[in-house]
N, C-alpha and C positions, 0 to 999 in steps of 0.2 A: 739528742732525741731525734728519731727519724721523722720523715715527712708525715707518715700516717701513724702517729703515736696513738696508743690506746686511750679511750676517753678518761678512764680512771687515772692514768698517768698524767694526762693533761691537767686534770683537776688538782691532783696532788702538787704538781709543779706550780700551779697558780696560787694555791694555798700557802705553800712554803715561801714563795716570792712575796706574797702579801704581808706575811708576818715579818719577814726580813726587812721590808721597807719601812715598817713602823716599830722596829726594835727600839725600846725605850732608851737604852744607853746610847746607841748611835745617834738617835734623833735629838737627845738632850744636850750632849756634850758640846756641840758647836755654838750653843746659845747661852752658855754660862757667862754672866757678866763679870767684869773686873771686880776685884775686891774693893770695898769702900775704905775711906780713911778711918772709920770707926769700927764698931763690932759688926760681925757678919753672922747672921742666923739663917738656918735652913729649916723650912717646914715643908714636908712632903706628905701628901695624902692621896690615897687611891690604890687601885690594883697594880699600877705601875710605879708606885712610890719608891719602893726599895731600889729598883733598877735606875730610876731617874736620880735618886740621891747618890747612888754609887758613882754614876757618871759625873755628877757635880763634884764629889769628893776627890775624884781623880784629876780634876782640873785645878782645884785650889782648896785651901783650908778654910774651915769655918770655926767660929768660936763656940757655937752651940747648934744643935740640930735635933729635930724630932721627926721621925718617919712613921707614919700610921698607915697600915695596910691590912688587907684581909688575912684571915688565918691561912697559913701555908704559902703566902705570897712574899714572905720576907727573904732577906739575904744577909749574910755577914757584912756588917758595916764598920768602917773605921771610927774610932773616937774622934770627936765627941758626939757623933750621931747616935741617937737612941731609937731603938725599934719598938713599936707597939703594934701587936696584931689584935684585931677586934672583929666583932660580928658583922656579917653582911649576908643577905640583903637587909636583915632587920638589925637595928642598932642594939647595942648592949652596954653594960656598965663600963667595959673597957674603953669603948668609944666615947662614952660620956667623960671618963677621966682623961682620956687623951685630948679631947676638945678643950677641957679646962686648962691643961698644961700648955697647949698651943696658944691659947688666948693670953695666958700669963706671959709666955715667952715673947710674944709679939708686943705686949704692952710695956715691956722693959726697954724697948728700943728708943733711941733718941736721935736727934738730928746728926747726920754724919754716919749713922749706922745703915745697915741694909738687911731687908728680909727677902730671901730668895724663896718663893713659893713654887713648889712643883706639884701640879694638880693633874689628876687623872680620874677617869670614871670609877665609880664605887665609893668616892669620897663622901657622898651625901649621907650614907649610912654609917661610915666609919668616923665621921666628925659630927657628933650629935650633942647639942647643947640646948635643950628646950627652954623656952622663956618662963618667967615666973608663973606659977599656978598650973603648969602642965608637966605631968610626970613622964618619966621614961616609958612607963607602961602604956600611957596614952599615945605617946609618939610612935611606939612600936606597933600598936594596934592600927593606927591610922595609916602608917607606912604599908603594913601588910595588906590592908584593904585597897589602898591606892594601886599597889602593884598588881593586885588581882582584878582590878576594875576594867582594864583595857585602856586606861588613860595614856596619852602620849607622855614620853619622858619629859618633854618641855613643861607640860602642865604639872607633873609630879614634882619636878624640881622647883618650880615656881612656888608651889605650896610649901615645900621644905624650906626654901629661903626665907619665907615669911614666918615660919614656925621655928626660928633658930636665933640664938644669940651670937653665932659665929659665921653663919653662911650669909649669902647676899651682900658680900663686901665688908662684913663686920670684922673679919680678921684683918683685912687690909686697913680698915679705919683704926683698929687698935694699934697698928704699928706706926701711925703718924706721930712725929714728922719724919721718920726714917724713910729711906728710899725703899720702894716695894717693886720687885721684879717678879713677874709670874710667868712661868712656862707651863704650857698646857698640852696634854695629849687628849684630843677630843673624841668622845664617844657619843656625841649627840648629833642628830641630823641638823645640818645647817652650820655646825661648828661655832655656835655662840659661846664664847668662853665663860660667860656669866651663868650658863646652865650646866657646865661640866662640874660635877660635885657640888652643884648649887652655888657655884661662884664665891668661895670664901674670901677672895681678895679682889673680886671684880664687881663693878657697878652692875646691878641687875637690870637687864633690859625689861622694861615694864610694859612692852607691847603684849597685847593679849588680855585674857580675862583675869579679873581679880581672883585670888585664891578662894575667897568666900563664895564666888560664883562657880568655880571649877568643881568643887566637891558635890553640890547637888546635881550637876550635869551627869555625874556617874552614879547617882543614887546613893551617895555616901552621907549618912547622918553623922554629925560630929557631937562630941561631948560639949556641954556648956562652956567649959573653960577654953576649949579650942575655938569655938565660935566667937567668944568674947574677945580673945586675943586677936583674931583676924580682923575684927572691927576696930581694934585699938590702933591709933596712929603710930604707936611704938613698933608695930609689926612691920611697918614699911622699911625696907632696907635703906641704908644711908646713901646719899648721893655721892658719886665718885667724881672723877676717876681716882683709882688708888694705884699710882705708878704706871708701869708699862706692862703689857701682856703680849706674849707671842705664842701662837699655836704651833707646836713643833712637829706634830704628826696628826693625821686625820684619815678618815676612811678613803677619801679620794686618792691619797698617796698609796694605800694598800691596793686599791683597785687598778691604779695605773701600772703598778709593778706586776700585778696578776695578769693584766692584759698583755704586757710585754712577754711574759712567760708563755702565755697561750700562743702568741704569734711565733715565738721560737719553736714551739711544738708543731708548727705547720697548720694550726687551726686558726679560725677567725674569731676574734673577741668582739662581743657586742655589749657595750656598757649601758645598763638600764637606769643607772643613777646611784649615787652614794648616800642618799638621804631618804630612802623609801620607808614609809611607816604604814600603819593600818593593821588590821587583824591578820595574824600570821597565816591562818588557813585560807583566807581570801586572797592574799598575795600569792600563796602557793598555787591556788587554782588559776589565778591570772597568768602566772609564769608558765603554767602547764599549757595554756592556750598559745602563748608565744612560742614555746618550744616546739609544739606541733606544727607551727607554721614556718619556722626557720629552716634553711638548708642544712644538710648534714655537715659535720665538722665545724659547727659553730658553738661557742661557749657564751652563754648569757651570764654576765657578771653584775652583781648589785651589792649594795651595802645599806646601812641605815639601822633602824631599830623598830621591829614590829612589836605587836602586843598581843596578849591573849586575854580575852574576857572569860574568866573561869566560871562564874556563876556558882550554883550550889554543888556541882560535880567537879571534884578536884583530884585528878590522878597525878601520875609522875610524867614529867616532860619538861620542855622548854620551848621558847618561841621558835627556835631554829628547827627543832625536831617536829613541831606541829606544822610548820611551813612545809617541811620536806615530806611529811606524811600526806598532806593534802595534795601536794604536787604529784607524788607517786600514785595516789588513787586516781587522779585525773588523767594520767598518761598511760596507765597500765594497759598492756595489750594493744596499744595504738602505734607506738613507735619506741625504739630502743633509746631511752633517755637515762643518762647517768647524772647524778647531782651530788653536791656537797654543800651543806649549810652548817655553819658553825659560828660560835662567838670567838672573836679574836683574843679574848682574855683567857680562854680555855675552859670556861664554865657556861653551859647553856641552862638557864633556870637554876634549879637547886641540885641538879644531879652532877656527879663527878665526870662529866664528859663535855667536850667542846661542842659537839654536834654529832652528825652522822653522815654516812654515805648512802646513796640510793643507787641501786642497779636495777636492770629490768626484772630480775627475779627476787628482789629483796622482800617484797610483800608476800610473795608465794612462800618464801622460806619462813616468814613469820607465821603464816597460816599453818604450815606443816608442824611448827612448834606449838600450835594451839592458841595463837593470838589472832583475833579478828581485827584487821586494820581499820575497817569502817567503824566498828563499835569503839575502838580505841580513840579514834579522832573525835567522836561525839563525847567521849568521857575524858578527854585531855590526857590520854595514856600513851602518848607517842613514844615515850621512853621504852615502854614494854615491847612495842613493835620492833624497834631497831636493836634492842638488847636480844630479843628472841632470834633475830636474823643475824646476829653477830656483826652488826654494821655500825656500832658506835665509834666515834672518833674520840679517843682519850689522849690528851696532850699533857695534862697537868697544867699548873699555872704558867702562862706565857710571860707574865709581868709586863704586858702592854695591854691596850684596850682601845680599839677604834670601832668597837661594836660588831654588828653582824657581817659575815662574809657569806655570799651565796654564789655558787657557780653551777650552771645547768648546761651539760654537754649533750648536744644533739648528735648521736652516733649515726654512722652509716648503717643502713638496714641490714647489711650483710655482716656487720661486725658489732656484736652486742657486748663484747668485753675488750 
C-alpha cells in the first residue's frame, strides 16, 4: 500500500488485521493443555465456540464434547464433539436443553479427569438454566428489557450470573474434583473472564452493585419470583477458584494489529482505548469532536461495548450503526471524515450486518433515497440510513468476538475518497 493510501483502504486494512489477530482457531490452539490421565471432556459456548473447539480437536482427542453456539455460527466438528445451535440474544428452549446437557456432562467427571471449557461472548444467552420458580419466558423477558435499557454489559451479566444454575462458576463447581481449564475470548471491557458469557467456570467478581440494586437503577420492574430469588442466599454464585483461566484474545490485541496496519499504510494511528462504554450516540458525537481536531491522515481506533437506551421507540439498528450515524451527523460538511464501526462477531444488534461505512457523502445518499438521518437517529433507525446509502458492512459470522471495532479516518481536505 502506498504512502498516501485512500482512507477507506486504510480502514479496511485495519479491520482485516484486527480480525486476523483475534482469529479463534489461531488464538486457541497454543493454549490447549495436555491430556489428563483420566477422561477428557470439552464444553465450548459462545459465538466463537465452534472455531475454538475445532482448534482443540486438532491438537488432541477428547472423550466427549458439547459445542453450543448461535444459529449459523457452527462448523463441521469431528466426533465425539456434538454441536448445538441456539437462540441469541434471547435464550430459547434449545439453549435450555444445551445447558442441562453441559451441566450433566461436567457432573460426571471425577478426580484425574479434565474439563476444557472454551468460553466466548454470546454464551450468556446460549447457556440458560433458570433457577427454581423462574420460567424461561420470565428469563427471556428480563433479558430483553435489560438489553434495551442501556445497562453496561458488566451489569447485565452480573444479573444473569445470579439468575442461573450454570453461570457464575456453577459449571466449574459441577466438575469438581476434576481439573478445569478455561480458555476465554473476551468481549467485555476490562477483560474480566468471570463476565464473559457470565463466567460459567469462573469465580464471579462481586465488585459493584448487587443485582437486586442494578435493576431499579434502569427502571426495570421484576416479577415476584425473580425478586425473591435475587434475595435468596442460593442466588449467590459459589466461591472459587475453579481451576485455571487464560484469556487468549481480547480487544487490545485486535486494536494493536489494526494500529500496525494503519502505520503500514503511511497513516498515523491514535488509540483511544479498548474498553470504551456509554451511550453509542454520545460516544459518536464525542469522537466527532476529536476527529475535527486531529491532523489529516490520522486514524482514531477504539474498542469496547457501547449501549443504546431504546425507550418506547425501537427501530432497526445496532450500537455500532447508531455510533456511526451520530458521528456522521456531527462532522457532516465540516471535514472529510471516513469511518468504520462494526462488531467483530459479524452482527451488530439484531440485523444481519457487522456494521457500516461512513464516507463524506453517505448521509446525503441516504437523504436522496428518502431517509432522514436526523429523524432516524432519534427513532433508533440507523440501519435504514446505511442500508439506503448502500453502506452496510456484511461479513457473515466471523466466529470470533472481541466486541466493537471503531476506526475514524481524518482525510486530507483535498482527498475525500
